[in-house]
PDB file as gemmi writes it, atoms N, CA and C in Angstrom:
CRYST1    1.000    1.000    1.000  90.00  90.00  90.00 P 1                      
ATOM      1  N   MET A   1      -7.917 -17.448  88.898  1.00  0.00           N  
ATOM      2  CA  MET A   1      -7.045 -16.993  88.878  1.00  0.00           C  
ATOM      3  C   MET A   1      -7.954 -16.035  87.137  1.00  0.00           C  
ATOM      4  N   GLY A   2      -7.997 -16.651  86.435  1.00  0.00           N  
ATOM      5  CA  GLY A   2      -7.746 -16.722  84.792  1.00  0.00           C  
ATOM      6  C   GLY A   2      -9.528 -15.729  84.732  1.00  0.00           C  
ATOM      7  N   ASN A   3     -10.867 -16.323  85.219  1.00  0.00           N  
ATOM      8  CA  ASN A   3     -11.577 -15.883  85.657  1.00  0.00           C  
ATOM      9  C   ASN A   3     -12.032 -14.680  86.188  1.00  0.00           C  
ATOM     10  N   VAL A   4     -11.102 -14.002  87.176  1.00  0.00           N  
ATOM     11  CA  VAL A   4     -11.331 -13.076  87.758  1.00  0.00           C  
ATOM     12  C   VAL A   4      -9.921 -12.086  87.631  1.00  0.00           C  
ATOM     13  N   SER A   5      -8.999 -12.621  86.513  1.00  0.00           N  
ATOM     14  CA  SER A   5      -8.336 -11.670  85.547  1.00  0.00           C  
ATOM     15  C   SER A   5      -9.444 -10.870  84.530  1.00  0.00           C  
ATOM     16  N   LEU A   6     -10.065 -11.291  84.545  1.00  0.00           N  
ATOM     17  CA  LEU A   6     -10.926 -11.256  83.135  1.00  0.00           C  
ATOM     18  C   LEU A   6     -11.535 -10.028  83.742  1.00  0.00           C  
ATOM     19  N   VAL A   7     -12.417  -9.756  84.992  1.00  0.00           N  
ATOM     20  CA  VAL A   7     -12.842  -8.862  85.476  1.00  0.00           C  
ATOM     21  C   VAL A   7     -12.046  -7.312  86.159  1.00  0.00           C  
ATOM     22  N   VAL A   8     -10.976  -7.819  86.612  1.00  0.00           N  
ATOM     23  CA  VAL A   8     -10.272  -6.962  87.633  1.00  0.00           C  
ATOM     24  C   VAL A   8      -9.270  -6.820  87.166  1.00  0.00           C  
ATOM     25  N   PRO A   9      -8.049  -6.150  87.719  1.00  0.00           N  
ATOM     26  CA  PRO A   9      -7.055  -6.247  87.170  1.00  0.00           C  
ATOM     27  C   PRO A   9      -6.175  -7.041  88.385  1.00  0.00           C  
ATOM     28  N   SER A  10      -5.522  -7.667  88.167  1.00  0.00           N  
ATOM     29  CA  SER A  10      -5.219  -9.142  88.674  1.00  0.00           C  
ATOM     30  C   SER A  10      -3.373  -8.966  88.837  1.00  0.00           C  
ATOM     31  N   ILE A  11      -2.933  -9.643  89.615  1.00  0.00           N  
ATOM     32  CA  ILE A  11      -1.217 -10.222  89.073  1.00  0.00           C  
ATOM     33  C   ILE A  11      -1.418 -11.817  90.022  1.00  0.00           C  
ATOM     34  N   HIS A  12      -0.248 -12.279  89.106  1.00  0.00           N  
ATOM     35  CA  HIS A  12      -0.321 -13.775  89.616  1.00  0.00           C  
ATOM     36  C   HIS A  12       1.404 -13.724  89.676  1.00  0.00           C  
ATOM     37  N   PRO A  13       1.997 -13.317  90.791  1.00  0.00           N  
ATOM     38  CA  PRO A  13       3.866 -13.261  91.715  1.00  0.00           C  
ATOM     39  C   PRO A  13       3.862 -13.815  91.508  1.00  0.00           C  
ATOM     40  N   GLY A  14       5.692 -13.945  90.921  1.00  0.00           N  
ATOM     41  CA  GLY A  14       6.074 -14.955  91.801  1.00  0.00           C  
ATOM     42  C   GLY A  14       8.018 -14.085  91.631  1.00  0.00           C  
ATOM     43  N   TYR A  15       8.529 -14.960  92.143  1.00  0.00           N  
ATOM     44  CA  TYR A  15       9.564 -14.601  92.807  1.00  0.00           C  
ATOM     45  C   TYR A  15      10.741 -15.374  92.531  1.00  0.00           C  
ATOM     46  N   SER A  16      11.858 -14.988  92.646  1.00  0.00           N  
ATOM     47  CA  SER A  16      13.157 -16.413  93.151  1.00  0.00           C  
ATOM     48  C   SER A  16      13.514 -16.122  94.596  1.00  0.00           C  
ATOM     49  N   LEU A  17      13.939 -17.287  94.668  1.00  0.00           N  
ATOM     50  CA  LEU A  17      14.628 -17.793  96.193  1.00  0.00           C  
ATOM     51  C   LEU A  17      15.771 -17.931  96.282  1.00  0.00           C  
ATOM     52  N   GLY A  18      16.401 -16.904  95.680  1.00  0.00           N  
ATOM     53  CA  GLY A  18      17.772 -16.084  95.796  1.00  0.00           C  
ATOM     54  C   GLY A  18      18.401 -17.310  94.998  1.00  0.00           C  
ATOM     55  N   ARG A  19      18.521 -18.907  94.640  1.00  0.00           N  
ATOM     56  CA  ARG A  19      19.173 -19.483  93.695  1.00  0.00           C  
ATOM     57  C   ARG A  19      18.323 -20.037  92.622  1.00  0.00           C  
ATOM     58  N   ASN A  20      19.394 -20.482  91.476  1.00  0.00           N  
ATOM     59  CA  ASN A  20      18.260 -21.135  90.026  1.00  0.00           C  
ATOM     60  C   ASN A  20      18.335 -22.160  90.233  1.00  0.00           C  
ATOM     61  N   VAL A  21      16.486 -22.050  90.572  1.00  0.00           N  
ATOM     62  CA  VAL A  21      16.109 -23.475  90.745  1.00  0.00           C  
ATOM     63  C   VAL A  21      15.124 -24.034  89.979  1.00  0.00           C  
ATOM     64  N   MET A  22      14.526 -25.159  89.403  1.00  0.00           N  
ATOM     65  CA  MET A  22      13.461 -25.329  89.102  1.00  0.00           C  
ATOM     66  C   MET A  22      12.206 -25.683  90.081  1.00  0.00           C  
ATOM     67  N   ILE A  23      11.354 -25.376  90.512  1.00  0.00           N  
ATOM     68  CA  ILE A  23      10.055 -26.033  91.134  1.00  0.00           C  
ATOM     69  C   ILE A  23       9.500 -26.880  90.789  1.00  0.00           C  
ATOM     70  N   HIS A  24       9.128 -27.444  91.674  1.00  0.00           N  
ATOM     71  CA  HIS A  24       8.513 -28.498  91.730  1.00  0.00           C  
ATOM     72  C   HIS A  24       9.301 -29.644  91.183  1.00  0.00           C  
ATOM     73  N   THR A  25      10.563 -29.108  91.925  1.00  0.00           N  
ATOM     74  CA  THR A  25      12.007 -30.722  91.998  1.00  0.00           C  
ATOM     75  C   THR A  25      12.020 -30.547  93.540  1.00  0.00           C  
ATOM     76  N   LYS A  26      13.257 -31.588  93.647  1.00  0.00           N  
ATOM     77  CA  LYS A  26      13.382 -31.915  94.941  1.00  0.00           C  
ATOM     78  C   LYS A  26      14.542 -30.681  95.504  1.00  0.00           C  
ATOM     79  N   ASP A  27      15.306 -30.425  94.805  1.00  0.00           N  
ATOM     80  CA  ASP A  27      15.893 -29.209  94.929  1.00  0.00           C  
ATOM     81  C   ASP A  27      15.181 -28.083  95.932  1.00  0.00           C  
ATOM     82  N   PHE A  28      13.778 -27.582  94.755  1.00  0.00           N  
ATOM     83  CA  PHE A  28      13.759 -26.240  95.312  1.00  0.00           C  
ATOM     84  C   PHE A  28      12.712 -26.610  96.361  1.00  0.00           C  
ATOM     85  N   GLU A  29      12.045 -27.719  96.837  1.00  0.00           N  
ATOM     86  CA  GLU A  29      11.952 -28.582  97.929  1.00  0.00           C  
ATOM     87  C   GLU A  29      12.801 -27.827  99.231  1.00  0.00           C  
ATOM     88  N   GLU A  30      14.122 -28.348  99.030  1.00  0.00           N  
ATOM     89  CA  GLU A  30      15.161 -28.084  99.954  1.00  0.00           C  
ATOM     90  C   GLU A  30      15.175 -26.805  99.915  1.00  0.00           C  
ATOM     91  N   LEU A  31      15.107 -26.022  99.059  1.00  0.00           N  
ATOM     92  CA  LEU A  31      15.391 -24.438  99.033  1.00  0.00           C  
ATOM     93  C   LEU A  31      14.519 -23.997  99.713  1.00  0.00           C  
ATOM     94  N   ALA A  32      12.966 -24.101  99.338  1.00  0.00           N  
ATOM     95  CA  ALA A  32      11.991 -23.411 100.168  1.00  0.00           C  
ATOM     96  C   ALA A  32      12.058 -23.825 101.216  1.00  0.00           C  
ATOM     97  N   GLY A  33      12.437 -24.694 102.222  1.00  0.00           N  
ATOM     98  CA  GLY A  33      12.448 -24.324 103.560  1.00  0.00           C  
ATOM     99  C   GLY A  33      13.684 -23.833 104.677  1.00  0.00           C  
ATOM    100  N   SER A  34      14.633 -23.588 103.863  1.00  0.00           N  
ATOM    101  CA  SER A  34      15.715 -22.718 104.282  1.00  0.00           C  
ATOM    102  C   SER A  34      15.459 -21.581 104.623  1.00  0.00           C  
ATOM    103  N   GLU A  35      16.477 -20.950 105.799  1.00  0.00           N  
ATOM    104  CA  GLU A  35      16.158 -19.107 105.811  1.00  0.00           C  
ATOM    105  C   GLU A  35      16.518 -18.014 104.616  1.00  0.00           C  
ATOM    106  N   GLU A  36      17.365 -18.689 103.666  1.00  0.00           N  
ATOM    107  CA  GLU A  36      17.537 -17.848 102.683  1.00  0.00           C  
ATOM    108  C   GLU A  36      16.343 -17.695 102.217  1.00  0.00           C  
ATOM    109  N   ALA A  37      15.351 -18.562 101.735  1.00  0.00           N  
ATOM    110  CA  ALA A  37      14.241 -18.707 101.388  1.00  0.00           C  
ATOM    111  C   ALA A  37      13.327 -17.694 102.144  1.00  0.00           C  
ATOM    112  N   GLN A  38      13.155 -17.700 103.386  1.00  0.00           N  
ATOM    113  CA  GLN A  38      12.257 -17.318 103.883  1.00  0.00           C  
ATOM    114  C   GLN A  38      12.404 -15.495 103.973  1.00  0.00           C  
ATOM    115  N   ARG A  39      13.844 -15.274 103.829  1.00  0.00           N  
ATOM    116  CA  ARG A  39      14.197 -13.855 103.645  1.00  0.00           C  
ATOM    117  C   ARG A  39      13.305 -13.597 102.198  1.00  0.00           C  
ATOM    118  N   TRP A  40      13.254 -14.182 101.436  1.00  0.00           N  
ATOM    119  CA  TRP A  40      13.487 -13.946 100.341  1.00  0.00           C  
ATOM    120  C   TRP A  40      11.706 -13.947  99.784  1.00  0.00           C  
ATOM    121  N   THR A  41      10.864 -14.637 101.020  1.00  0.00           N  
ATOM    122  CA  THR A  41       9.338 -15.275 100.960  1.00  0.00           C  
ATOM    123  C   THR A  41       9.116 -13.824 101.560  1.00  0.00           C  
ATOM    124  N   LEU A  42       9.640 -12.997 102.547  1.00  0.00           N  
ATOM    125  CA  LEU A  42       9.555 -12.404 103.607  1.00  0.00           C  
ATOM    126  C   LEU A  42       9.312 -10.804 102.780  1.00  0.00           C  
ATOM    127  N   ILE A  43      10.631 -10.742 101.753  1.00  0.00           N  
ATOM    128  CA  ILE A  43      10.687  -9.832 101.218  1.00  0.00           C  
ATOM    129  C   ILE A  43       9.263  -9.734  99.792  1.00  0.00           C  
ATOM    130  N   ALA A  44       9.283 -10.808  99.651  1.00  0.00           N  
ATOM    131  CA  ALA A  44       7.902 -10.426  97.755  1.00  0.00           C  
ATOM    132  C   ALA A  44       6.718 -10.196  99.304  1.00  0.00           C  
ATOM    133  N   ALA A  45       6.634 -11.301 100.154  1.00  0.00           N  
ATOM    134  CA  ALA A  45       5.005 -11.247 100.732  1.00  0.00           C  
ATOM    135  C   ALA A  45       4.758  -9.414 101.278  1.00  0.00           C  
ATOM    136  N   THR A  46       5.959  -8.708 101.535  1.00  0.00           N  
ATOM    137  CA  THR A  46       5.638  -7.423 102.410  1.00  0.00           C  
ATOM    138  C   THR A  46       5.495  -6.475 101.337  1.00  0.00           C  
ATOM    139  N   SER A  47       6.533  -6.528  99.930  1.00  0.00           N  
ATOM    140  CA  SER A  47       6.595  -5.791  98.596  1.00  0.00           C  
ATOM    141  C   SER A  47       4.538  -5.915  98.172  1.00  0.00           C  
ATOM    142  N   MET A  48       3.772  -7.031  98.138  1.00  0.00           N  
ATOM    143  CA  MET A  48       2.681  -7.466  97.823  1.00  0.00           C  
ATOM    144  C   MET A  48       2.114  -6.838  99.173  1.00  0.00           C  
ATOM    145  N   ALA A  49       1.954  -6.987  99.921  1.00  0.00           N  
ATOM    146  CA  ALA A  49       0.984  -6.349 101.351  1.00  0.00           C  
ATOM    147  C   ALA A  49       1.305  -4.910 100.967  1.00  0.00           C  
ATOM    148  N   LEU A  50       2.219  -4.427 101.102  1.00  0.00           N  
ATOM    149  CA  LEU A  50       2.119  -2.918 100.760  1.00  0.00           C  
ATOM    150  C   LEU A  50       1.943  -1.874  99.918  1.00  0.00           C  
ATOM    151  N   THR A  51       1.780  -2.904  98.450  1.00  0.00           N  
ATOM    152  CA  THR A  51       1.125  -2.495  97.353  1.00  0.00           C  
ATOM    153  C   THR A  51      -0.237  -2.665  97.512  1.00  0.00           C  
ATOM    154  N   SER A  52      -0.757  -3.806  97.864  1.00  0.00           N  
ATOM    155  CA  SER A  52      -2.179  -4.036  98.225  1.00  0.00           C  
ATOM    156  C   SER A  52      -2.826  -3.042  99.181  1.00  0.00           C  
ATOM    157  N   VAL A  53      -1.831  -2.196 100.368  1.00  0.00           N  
ATOM    158  CA  VAL A  53      -2.457  -1.200 101.362  1.00  0.00           C  
ATOM    159  C   VAL A  53      -2.710   0.115 100.717  1.00  0.00           C  
ATOM    160  N   ARG A  54      -1.137   0.150  99.688  1.00  0.00           N  
ATOM    161  CA  ARG A  54      -1.648   1.683  98.864  1.00  0.00           C  
ATOM    162  C   ARG A  54      -2.714   1.668  98.267  1.00  0.00           C  
ATOM    163  N   LEU A  55      -3.473   0.323  97.330  1.00  0.00           N  
ATOM    164  CA  LEU A  55      -4.228   0.828  96.291  1.00  0.00           C  
ATOM    165  C   LEU A  55      -5.439   0.474  96.926  1.00  0.00           C  
ATOM    166  N   PHE A  56      -5.527  -0.018  98.026  1.00  0.00           N  
ATOM    167  CA  PHE A  56      -7.004   0.235  99.049  1.00  0.00           C  
ATOM    168  C   PHE A  56      -6.900   1.744  99.430  1.00  0.00           C  
ATOM    169  N   THR A  57      -5.926   2.185  99.866  1.00  0.00           N  
ATOM    170  CA  THR A  57      -5.903   3.625 100.906  1.00  0.00           C  
ATOM    171  C   THR A  57      -6.074   4.389  99.764  1.00  0.00           C  
ATOM    172  N   ASP A  58      -5.660   4.432  98.384  1.00  0.00           N  
ATOM    173  CA  ASP A  58      -5.249   5.130  97.274  1.00  0.00           C  
ATOM    174  C   ASP A  58      -6.475   5.437  96.594  1.00  0.00           C  
ATOM    175  N   GLY A  59      -7.285   5.961  96.752  1.00  0.00           N  
ATOM    176  CA  GLY A  59      -8.516   5.759  95.261  1.00  0.00           C  
ATOM    177  C   GLY A  59      -8.503   5.737  94.387  1.00  0.00           C  
ATOM    178  N   GLU A  60      -7.136   7.539  93.745  1.00  0.00           N  
ATOM    179  CA  GLU A  60      -7.222   8.067  92.667  1.00  0.00           C  
ATOM    180  C   GLU A  60      -6.001   6.997  91.732  1.00  0.00           C  
ATOM    181  N   LEU A  61      -5.266   6.173  92.584  1.00  0.00           N  
ATOM    182  CA  LEU A  61      -4.153   5.276  92.275  1.00  0.00           C  
ATOM    183  C   LEU A  61      -5.306   4.121  91.815  1.00  0.00           C  
ATOM    184  N   ALA A  62      -6.068   3.366  92.502  1.00  0.00           N  
ATOM    185  CA  ALA A  62      -6.961   3.070  92.062  1.00  0.00           C  
ATOM    186  C   ALA A  62      -7.701   2.628  91.472  1.00  0.00           C  
ATOM    187  N   ALA A  63      -8.188   3.678  91.205  1.00  0.00           N  
ATOM    188  CA  ALA A  63      -9.009   3.829  89.562  1.00  0.00           C  
ATOM    189  C   ALA A  63      -7.956   4.466  88.728  1.00  0.00           C  
ATOM    190  N   GLU A  64      -6.916   5.206  88.904  1.00  0.00           N  
ATOM    191  CA  GLU A  64      -5.794   4.810  87.555  1.00  0.00           C  
ATOM    192  C   GLU A  64      -5.804   3.510  86.945  1.00  0.00           C  
ATOM    193  N   ALA A  65      -5.002   2.283  88.450  1.00  0.00           N  
ATOM    194  CA  ALA A  65      -5.302   0.919  88.032  1.00  0.00           C  
ATOM    195  C   ALA A  65      -6.396   0.668  86.937  1.00  0.00           C  
ATOM    196  N   LYS A  66      -7.439   0.859  87.588  1.00  0.00           N  
ATOM    197  CA  LYS A  66      -8.599   0.305  86.919  1.00  0.00           C  
ATOM    198  C   LYS A  66      -8.680   0.735  85.353  1.00  0.00           C  
ATOM    199  N   GLN A  67      -9.049   2.473  84.937  1.00  0.00           N  
ATOM    200  CA  GLN A  67      -8.392   2.631  84.098  1.00  0.00           C  
ATOM    201  C   GLN A  67      -7.571   1.851  83.072  1.00  0.00           C  
ATOM    202  N   GLU A  68      -6.552   1.414  83.338  1.00  0.00           N  
ATOM    203  CA  GLU A  68      -5.436   1.407  82.290  1.00  0.00           C  
ATOM    204  C   GLU A  68      -5.690  -0.298  81.945  1.00  0.00           C  
ATOM    205  N   PHE A  69      -6.492  -0.625  83.546  1.00  0.00           N  
ATOM    206  CA  PHE A  69      -6.643  -2.691  83.047  1.00  0.00           C  
ATOM    207  C   PHE A  69      -7.571  -1.911  81.831  1.00  0.00           C  
ATOM    208  N   LEU A  70      -9.249  -1.462  81.934  1.00  0.00           N  
ATOM    209  CA  LEU A  70     -10.381  -1.556  80.871  1.00  0.00           C  
ATOM    210  C   LEU A  70      -9.309  -0.898  79.634  1.00  0.00           C  
ATOM    211  N   LYS A  71      -8.556  -0.560  79.464  1.00  0.00           N  
ATOM    212  CA  LYS A  71      -7.445   0.116  77.960  1.00  0.00           C  
ATOM    213  C   LYS A  71      -7.353  -1.686  76.989  1.00  0.00           C  
ATOM    214  N   THR A  72      -6.440  -2.161  78.363  1.00  0.00           N  
ATOM    215  CA  THR A  72      -5.543  -3.061  77.591  1.00  0.00           C  
ATOM    216  C   THR A  72      -6.923  -4.459  77.698  1.00  0.00           C  
ATOM    217  N   LYS A  73      -7.874  -4.519  77.969  1.00  0.00           N  
ATOM    218  CA  LYS A  73      -9.043  -5.622  78.088  1.00  0.00           C  
ATOM    219  C   LYS A  73      -9.168  -5.866  76.551  1.00  0.00           C  
ATOM    220  N   LEU A  74      -8.844  -7.322  76.627  1.00  0.00           N  
ATOM    221  CA  LEU A  74      -9.102  -7.634  74.980  1.00  0.00           C  
ATOM    222  C   LEU A  74     -10.983  -7.891  74.736  1.00  0.00           C  
TER     223      LEU A  74                                                      
END                                                                             
């Protein structure tokens, strides 16, 4: 992720599974397989997919994102 994000606009998304648990724990493992977590995962995945579709189909928006990226690039 690090090398790619130096060249093109990138995100490293994270999202809640509906409860406050630390990742990489037994509690997280149990929660991740639940229906509750699947609901939140579907919402997050749908949001990311729709954002991608919009960027791929709206050249003006994609160009704007790239310009913003170039302005903030170190």
